[in-house]
N, C-alpha and C positions, 0 to 999 in steps of 0.2 A: 596355366589356368584352363580348366575344361570349359569348352564352349559348345553350344548346341544351336541348331536352327531347324525349322519345320520343313518337311517334304512338301511337294506340290499337293499331294492328296491331303496331307496334314493341314495345309493352309486353308483348304476348303472346309475342313471340319472345324478349324479354329474360327473362321468367319461365321459359320453357321451357329456355333456356340455363342459367339459374341452378340449376334443379332438376337438370339433367343434370350439373352440376358436382359435386353431392353434398355441398355445404357448407351448413350452416345459414345462414339469411338474415343473422344477426348475426355470422357467423364473421369474425374480424379479418383472415383471410387475403385477403378481398376488398380491404380497404383497403391492406394491406401490399403486395399484388401490383400494385395500381393505382399506388401511390406509386413502386414500382420501375420501372414502365413510364415514368414521368415522370422517372426518373433519381435518385430519392431512396430509398436503402435504409434502411428504418426501424431495423433491428437495428443497423446500423453507425453511423448518424447520430443516432438517438434521436428522430426526428420524421418526420412524413409530408410529402409534397410539398404545395405550395400548392394548395388546392382539393379535396384528398382528406380527407374526414372522415366521421364517422358521419352527420352531417346531410345532406351532399351525396349520400351513398350512398342514404339513404332517399328523398330527393327524386328521385333518378334512377330508383329502382324504382317510385315512385308516379306519376311523369310529370305531376304537377299544376303544377309550377313549373319553370322552366328552371334549369340549373346552368352553371357555368363550362365552356366548350366543351372545354378540354383535359381536365378531369376526366371529362366525358361520354365522350370518345373513349377515355380510359384504362379506364374501367369496361367499355366495349364490348369492348376488346381482352382484358381479363381473362376475359370471358364468351365470347370467340371469336366475336363477331358483327360484321358490317360496320356501322359507325356510320351510314354514308350510307343504309343500307337500313332503319334503325329510327328515324331522326330525323324530327321533324315539320317539314314544309316550311313556309316563310313564318312561322316561329315568331315570335309576337308576345307580349310580356309583357302580362299583365292590368294593369288600372289599379292594382290593389293592389300588383302587383309593381313597377310604375313608381313608386308612392309609396315603397315600401321602398327601391328603388334610389336615389331622390332623397335619402332620409334617409341611406342608406349613403354617398352621394356627399358629403354634408356632412361626415361623419366622415372620409371618404377625403381630402377637401380639406385637412384639418388633420392627417392621419396619413401618415407615410411609413415603411412597414414594411420596406423594403429586402429582405433575404434572410431575414426572420424566418420560422421554421418554424411549421407549424400546431400549435397547442397544445390542440386540442379533446379529445385523449386525454391526460389529465393525472392523475397519481397523488398523492394526499395533499398534503402540504406546506401544510396549512391554517394551522398555527401560524406557519410562515415567512411566508406571504402576509399574515396579519394583522399580524405585526410590521413587515413592510416597508411595508404601507399606512399604518400608524401613523406610522412614521418620515417617510415621504414626504409624506403628505397632511396629517396633523394637526400634526406637529412640524417640517415644512418643512425637512427635511434637504437639503443642497446636493449631497452626494456619498455614494453608497452602493456598497460593494463586495461582490459575491457571490463567495465563495471555495469551492473544493472540487476534488477530483480529477476527472479526465476521466470522463465518463459519469454523474456524480452528479446531473445534472439542472439545472445552472445556466442553460443557455440556455432550456430550456422554462419554468423559473420566471420568468425575466425577461420572456418574452413574455406569460405568464399574468398577471403583475403589471401590465404595461402595459395589457392588455385590461381588467383589473379597475378601474384608476384613470383610464382615458382620459377619462372625462367630467369629471374634476377639472382637466384641463390644456387649454390652448389648442392646443398642438401636441404630437405624439408622433413621435419619430424613432428608428428602430432600425437599427443598423448592425453588421455583422460585420467583425472585423479579422482573420479567418482568413488572408486573403491579404496581410496587413500593408500596407495602403495608407498612403501618406504622410499625415501630419497635415494638411498643406495641402489635400489632396484632400477629406478628411473634413470639415474646417471649411468649405471652399467649398460643399460640398453642403448642410451645415446652414444656412449663411447664405442661400444661394439659396432654400432651401425656406421659411425663416422670413420672408424678404422677398418671397415670392411671385414669385420669379425676377427681381425688380427690381434686386437688388444683384449686379452682375457685375464691377464695377471694384474689386477688392480690393487692400489694401496688399501690397507686395512682401515685407515681412519678417514672420516668424511672430508677433512681438510685436503688430504692428498687426492681423493677422488675428484673433488671440485677442481683442483688445480690441473689435474690430468685432462678433465673435460674442457677447461678453459684453453688449454694448448690447442685442441682441435678447433675450437671456436675462433682462434686466432689464425690458424693455418688455412681454414676454409670459411667461405661465407655461408652460414647456416641460418635457417629460420626454424626456431623451436617454438612449439605451441603447447602449453599446459592448460588444459580445460578443467573447470570446476575446482579452483584453488580453495574455495570455501570448505571443501571436504576435510582439509587438514587444519582448519582454524577452529578455535574453541567456541563452543556454544555457551550462551548465558554469561558472556563477558563482554568487555568493550571490544568493538570491532577490530578484527585483524590480528588478534593474538593467536600464535600458533599453539597447537596441542603439544604437550611436553615432548612426545616422541617424534614430533615432526619439525622441530626447530631447525633441523638441517636444511629444510627448504628455505627458511629465512636467510640462512648463511649463503646458500646458493644464489638467491635473488640479489642479495647485497653485492656479491662478487660480480654478477652480471652487470649490475647497475654502475659500479664504481671502477671496474677494470677496463682497460683498453682492449678491444677486439673488433672484428669486422662482422660479427653475427648479430642476431636479434632474437630476443625471447618475448613472446606474446603470451600473457596469461589472462584467463577469464575468471571472474569471480563475482559473487553477489556482494562482497565487501572487500575493501582494500586491505591487503596485508600490512601489518605494522612495519615501520622502518623505511618505507619507500618514499614518503612525502618529501623528505629532505633532499632527495635526489632529483625531484621533478621540477620542471620549468619549461616555459615556451622556447627557451634557447638552450635547453639542456637535453642530453640524450635519453632521458627517462620521461615518459609521458603517460597520461591516463585519459581514457575516453568514457564518459558516462552515457550509457544508452538510455534514451527515453522511449516512450511508445511511438508507434508508427503514426504518421499523419493520416488524415482521413482518406486521401486518394489511395495510398498504399494499403491501408487497412481494408479498403473495399476490394482490393485485389484478392485477398484471402477468401472473401465470399464468392467472388467470380469463379475461382477454382472449384469451390465446393458445389456450386449449382446456380439455380436461378432464384433471385430474391426480389421482393417488391417492397417499396417504402418510399416515402417522401424524403426530400433533402434534409428536412429538420429531423425526421425520424432516424435517418442514417447518422446524423451528427450526435443525437442523444445516445444511440446504441454504442457508437465507437468511443465516445467520451466516457461512458459508464465503465468500460473495461480498460481505460487508460491507454488504448492503442497497443495493448500487450498481445503479440502475435499468437501465443499459445492460447490465451483466453479467448481470442477472437475465433480461432479454429474450432474450439470446443463449442462456443456459442453458435457459430455458423452451422455446425452439424445438427445441433438441437433445433434451431429454427427451421432448417430444411426438413428434418425428420418428423417433428412434432407440430409445426405450425405451417406446413406446406410452403415454406419460404416467405411467409408474411411477417415482416418486421413489426408492423402495427399491432398484429395480434400478440406477438411476444411482449411488446412494450405495454400493452393493455393489461396483460396478465401480471407483469412484474411491477407496474406502477412506479412508485417512488424508490422501491428497494431494487437491489441488483441481485439477479440469480447468481449464486455461487455454486458452480458445479463441482463434483467430487475432485476432479483433477486439479482445478484451481485451488480448492480448499487444501489439498495435499501440499501444493506449493507454499501456500501461506502458513500452513502448519509448520513446515520446515523452517520458514523465516521466523515465526514467533518463538519456536523452540530455542532459538539462538539468542533471544533478547535477555537483557538483565531485568531485574524486578522494576527498576525505575523506568526503563524503556517501555516495558509493558504498561505501566501506569500512565505514561505519556500517551501511548497509543489509544488507551481507553478514553482518556480525557479529550483527545482530539476528535475521536469518533462521537462522543457525547455532544461536544460543542458544535460539530457539523460545519461551522463556518471558520475561516481562518482566524486564529487568535495570536496575539502578541506574546512575547516571552513573559512579560509581567502578568498578563491576564492568565496565562497558563500556570504561572507560579502561584497565583492567588487561589486556584482550584484545589491545590494540594492541602491535605490535612496537616501533614508535617511540613516544617519549614525546609524547603529545598533551595540551597544557595543557587543563585543565577549561574555561576560558572559551571556547577555540576549539571544543572538543567540544560545549559547550552551544549555541554559536552555530549550529553545523551541525545539531544536533538540532532547534533551533527552526525552522531553514530547512526541514527535512524535514517538520516538523509543519505548517508553512504550506502545504506542497505536498500535505498529506493522505497522506503516505507512512508516517508514524510516528504512533503513538497513545500517549498517556500513560495508563498503568494505575496503580492504587494502588501496585503494587510496583515500578514503573519504566517503561521504554519498550519497546514492541513494535510489531508490524505486523498489519494485517488479513491473514487467511489467504490471500487471493488474491495479495496483494502479497508475502507471505512465500514462497509457492510459486514465484512468478515469479523472485524473487531466488535461490532455491535452484537453479532450472533454469538461470539465467544463470551461477551459480557453478560448477555441474557442467560446463557447456560450456566455460567459460574455463579451468578447471583442466586439463581434458583437452587443450585446445589447447596450453597451456603445456608440459605434459609431453611431448607429441609434438614440439613445436618446440625443447624444452630451453631456452626463454627464460621463466623463471618470474617471476611477480609475486604473484598471489593464492596460489599454492602456498607462497609464502614468508611472506606477511603474514596468512594466515588458516588456521585449523585446522578442516577439515571435521567432525572429531569432537573433542570435548574430553574427555580422560581424566578430568578432575576433575568433570565434569557429573554430575548425578543419574543413576542407572542407567537409568531409563526414558527420560530425555532422550538419553543417549548411544546407547541402542538405536535410538531414532528417527533420530538423526544417521547411524548406520550404515546403517539401512534406506533413508533418503531421499537421502543424499548419497554416502557412501563406496561403498556397493554399486553404485549407478548409475555412479559414476566408474569403478569396476573393470570393469563390464560394457561400458561404452563404449570403454574403452582396449583391452580384448581384441578387440572388433569392429574397432578401427582398427589395432592393432599385431600382432594375430594370436595371441598367447599370453602367459601369465604370465611366461615366461622373457624374452620380448622387453621387456615392461614393466619387469621387474627390471633389465635391462641399461640401459634409458633412465634409470631412477632412479639407478643407480650412476654413470652419467656426470654426472648433475646434481649428485650429492653430491661427486664429485671436483672439480667446478668451484667448489664452495663451501668447499673446504678452505682454512684459514688466514684466512678472512674474519671480520668482526666479527659478533656476535650480531644486530645490526640488519640485516645483509646476509643472514644465513642464516635467521633467524627460525624459522618452524615447519616448514621443509622436511625436517629430519631426522626429527622426530616424525611428520609426515605420511607420509613414506616408509615408516617401520616399520608404521604403521597400515594403509597401502594394501597393503604386501607381505603382512601377516598376513591381510588380507581375501582376498587372492589365493591364500593357503595356500602361499606361497613359503618354502622353507627359508632361514632367515637366516644359516646357518653361513657364515662367511667374509666377511660384510658388515662394512665398516669405517665406523663412525660416530664415530671418535675425533676429538677437537678440534672437534666440532660441537655446536650447540644441538639437543638432542633434547627439544623441549617437547611436552607434551600427548600423549605416546605412552602408549597403554593396553597395558601389558605383562603384565597378568594372563592366565595361560595361554599366554604366548608363550615359546617355547624360545630362550633367549639363549646357548646353548652355542656357543662359538667365534665370538661376535660381539664385535668390538672397540669398546668404549665408553670407552676410555682418554681421560681429560681431557674427557669430554663433560659438557655442562650438562644435567642430567636434571630440571630444574625442572618442576613440575606434571605429572610422570609418575606413573602408578599401577602398582605392581609386584605380582606374585604373592607372597603371604606364607605361609610354612610355619609354622603355629602349633601349639603343644602345646595340651592342654586348658586352656581359660581357667578359672581358679579364682576370680577376682574382677575387678570392673570398677567404676570410679567416674568421675563427671564433675568437671571443674574448677569452682570457684565461679562463674565467668562462663558456664559451659555451652559453651565453645568447644572444649574438649579432652576426649577420653575416654581414660582410662588403663586398661590391662588387664595382668594378670599370669597366668602359666601354668606348666605342668609342664616347659617347656623352660628354666626358670630366668631368663626375660627379663621385663622390664617394657617395655611399648610405649605410646607416646603417639600418638593419632590425631586428626586434624582432623575435628570433628563434621560440619561443613557439607559437606565433599567426600568423607569417608571415607579421605582420604590418610594414610598412615603418616608421622608427623613424625620420630620417632626411636626408637631402641631403647636401653634402659638395661641394660647387662650387668655382672654382678659377683657375683650370687648363685651358690652352689654346689649348690643343691638347689631343689626346688619353691618358687615364690613364692606365699604363701598369701593375703596381704592388702595393700592399698595405700590411701593416704589423701593428699589434698591439704592443704597448709597453708591457713589462712583467706584469705591474700592470693593463693593460687594459684601462688606462685613456687617452692615446694618440694614434692616428692612423697616420701612415706615408704613403704617397703615392708618386709615381713617374711616369713619362711618357714621351711622345714624345715632350713635351715642354721644356725638359732638366732641369726641376726643381724637387726638393723634397719638399713636403709640410707636415707640422705637424698640425693635427686637434685635437681640444678638443672633445672627444667622447660625452660629456654631452650636448653640444649645437651646435656642428658642425662648430665652429669658427676656422679659420685658425690662429694658434699660431705663425707660422714662415714659411717663404719660404726660402729654401736653394738653392742658385744659384752657378754656377761655372763649371758645366758640359757643354761640347761642343757638346755632342751628346745625342741622345735619351737614357733614362734610363730604363732598363728592370727588375731591381730587387732592393728591399729595405729590410733592416732588422735592428732590434735593437740588441745591444749587450746584452747577457743574464744577465750580472750583471751591474747595472748602475755604471758609473764612479764616483769615490769619489773625 
């Protein structure tokens, strides 16, 4: 390997150029820019080019020992000096350097790092490294899978792990599958390296090649690392299914998992390959480790390397949690805050408010993830983003227009969890903020495209705002989804009137179709038109499903809702003065009575009016539920007591005999026998 170092005169010029640059000697931008010169963008790829590190930078500045020639030239280019004018001619390594090079050569002779990135800059993951070393070195695991979403640090961790345990193995081989090489090519490289290039005549069939490789894994202790396994897995299918032409990888992994040998294969992937789960277990030689985001302390280290930042403890917590501790996302955000907000976290948060900035590189990562999802998985992602808060499996199921069986829904949720796109919370399932904002942005874009083209899908299957949601959730849905949809449509179609015309045409096409075909389109249209402040007079929603329409404050005069299905809608209620209120025994229903002679039943969870009991001729003074919650009693100024069926609001019986207004009513605690 060609190495170079600066002459004494060259060192003076280098120092002068560095000072002129205006950066501190340990400013990470020196390494970042040098890496970019060599074609590796640290922010996008998460690692530096080979040869670019804090160590080589310091040696370059000191000029006492030579460094990789490419790194030397890159550093010179960053400083804008001609490398040929500062290099020491007839550069000879000292005897100590030669000794070190000899030692390095011994390691190099048994290590093939392929395209492994430089891992000299590494953040945290001490617990993960210790666990992996225990599995691989002390417990002799045969196969270990590192899982996590893009940018979470799987590749860097695999390199750091290999460096940490390399003295425990006879051979180290690291390979990237980013470009999806055939399994035959990968195995041929492994076998040739382990045989010291002596094994060239390999079997023709994949079975034979795998067995030949297994022989070497038995005779020597080898650590093999295959990075980016997801490149050979199918997109748009259940997680982990191999592309047809790459099923040989599955055969190889199964052989490694179930055969006896003294080596270890580590794979990294955004999703777990099929067929491995049955071999896994805490006491078995096959394990998997799911990587989550960096904790706050380690996340802040990324910012410390980038420069100087200001912010309160609470602002740091908000910032780091928004991006889920994803190292790549944090690197990108750190650069943007440094360059555009002068390092002020508070300014950045003020600009971004409730939403999360999704930079192009982060969007590219999530685009790749979304591209691999099935239709059902995408629908789940959009519903979780709309709901914003954790939802249970049953709540999620109720959102779907079509009936999705729980087992099928659960399978898709598990698939999304394995892809690190969905998280389990104590109350249900949700998403990381950056994933949620990406899904919302995608939802807005697609809904607008559908309305403009009048070919609807998501506008039918999803409700951008849910009338039955908690008030603050619904307000957020309006602010982050419905309002941007309205603004984008006005920019595209020109006016609210034009948008209304497009929606009327869509509704006319849905007339006479089944609820599964019309879905949320009717309710979505009303919500969007109200947001646009369009007068609904003359609109025809008859014979349509009008689900999740928020009708409080909406003028429905001259709106045709004949034979419409108004399930899960919330209406404006004109109430008299409420004189009494009581909860059902199970706490699910609230009953109220008032001066307009009515008794109303409300769903506590959503605030939705369930039914109105009408029959009193004067103010209703008091109400009470029966012990089993099935009957409601009411009394009032008309001197009567009425018993109501809670299920349908029908008056079961009217008790008369009082001569004066009745102010209280109650059931006996134990029904009479």
